[in-house]
N, C-alpha and C positions, 0 to 999 in steps of 0.2 A: 842711888836715890837722887843725888844731885843732878845726874844726867837726865833722869826722868822729869824732874822739875824744870830743868832748863829747856828740854824739848817741848814740854807743855807750854811754857811761857812763850817760846818762839812760835808755836802754832797759834796761840791766842793773838799774839801781835800781828801775825801774818793775816789771819782772818779779819781782824779789825781794819787793817789797811787795804785789804783786797777789794772791799766794796766801795772804797772811796775813789773819787775821780781827782785827777790832778790837772791844774791849769798852769801852763808854762807861760810866763810873761817874757816880753822881748828883752827886758833888762837882765835876764838870767835867773830871776827868782821864780818860785813856784808856790802854788796855794793848794792845800788839800781841801777837797770839798765833797759834799755828799752827791751833788749832781751838777752837771754842766750842760748847757744847751745854747743854741743860737736863736735869737729872736730879733727881727727887724734890724739887721745889720749890727747887732751887739752880741757879746758873749755874756750870758747870764749865769751867775755862779750861786748855788745854794751852799753856803759855807756850813751852816748847821740849821737846826729847825727854826731858828729865830732870825738869821741874817741872810739876806739875799742882796747881792751886789751885781753890778753890770760893768763891763769894760768895753771900750770900742775895739774893733777888730785890729786897729793899728797897735794897740797895747799888748795883744795876745799873740803868742807864737801858735798859729792855727795848725801848722803841720804836726807839731808835737802834741798839742792838746787834743786834736781830733785826728788820730791816725787813720789812714785810708782803710776801709773795710774790704774784706774779700767779697768779690762780686759773685753772686750766685748765677750759675749758668742754667738756663732753662732748656730742657730737652725739647727739641722740635722734631716731630715725626714727619718725614717727607713721604708723600704719597708716591706709590710706584707709578711709573708711566703707564698710560692707558694702552692696552694691547690694540693692535691693528684691527679694524672692523672686519668680521668674516665676510666672505663673498656671498654666502647664502644666508638669508635672514632666518634667524632662529628665534623662538619665543624667549622673552627675557627670563633670566635665571633669578631665583629668589635671592634677596640681598643677604649676604653673610655678615655676621658680626665681625668687627675689627679684631685683628690678631691680639690676644692678650687682654681684650677689653670686654666688658659685659654691657649689654643694652640695658639702660636704666629707664624706668618710666615713673612718672609721678602719680600718686593716687588721685582718684577723682574727688573733687571737693563737692560738698553738699551745696545745692543751689538754694535751699530754703532751710532755715533753722527750725527745729521742732518747737511747736507751740506748747507753752507751759502756763499753768495756772499759778497764781501766787500762793505761797504756802499758807496753810490754815493751822493755827495753834489752838488745840483743844476744842475745835468746833466753835469757838467764840470769836467775835469780831474784835479787831484791835481798837485801841483808844482813838487813833486818828480817823479810822473809818467811821466810828460812831459819831465823832465830832462832825465829820463831813455830812453824814446823813442828817444830823440835827440841824446843821446850817442850811441844808437844802430844803428841809421841811419848813424852817422859819421863813425862807425866801418864798416858798410856794404859798404860804398862808396869806 
């Protein structure tokens, strides 16, 4: 039972500190924070929900605080070299889709929106329309 309680306590402590960021200062000390980011030549630290502080880059060990991230390598497909032109001219062959890819097309958009009448409630005019008619009649008199 003690082992289970100890294991549970270790997991809870590990989860609580795993989401935190750590700022390493040049004097050897460090600060646990919720978030760390760079802004206009300074390192901004969100210590908790109420406290935000900033340090100059000369005070922070940037290599330890911001470790280099793995770079993602984008795959680039290289087109095969064009074959030599044939001696006899032949009619052009239909274009074939790329290997492993599908031809995508976008749906056609409507050029004109459908015309709609304003909704009618119970066959009766609304209060604003009645008022507008009355005002128009008063002006015409």
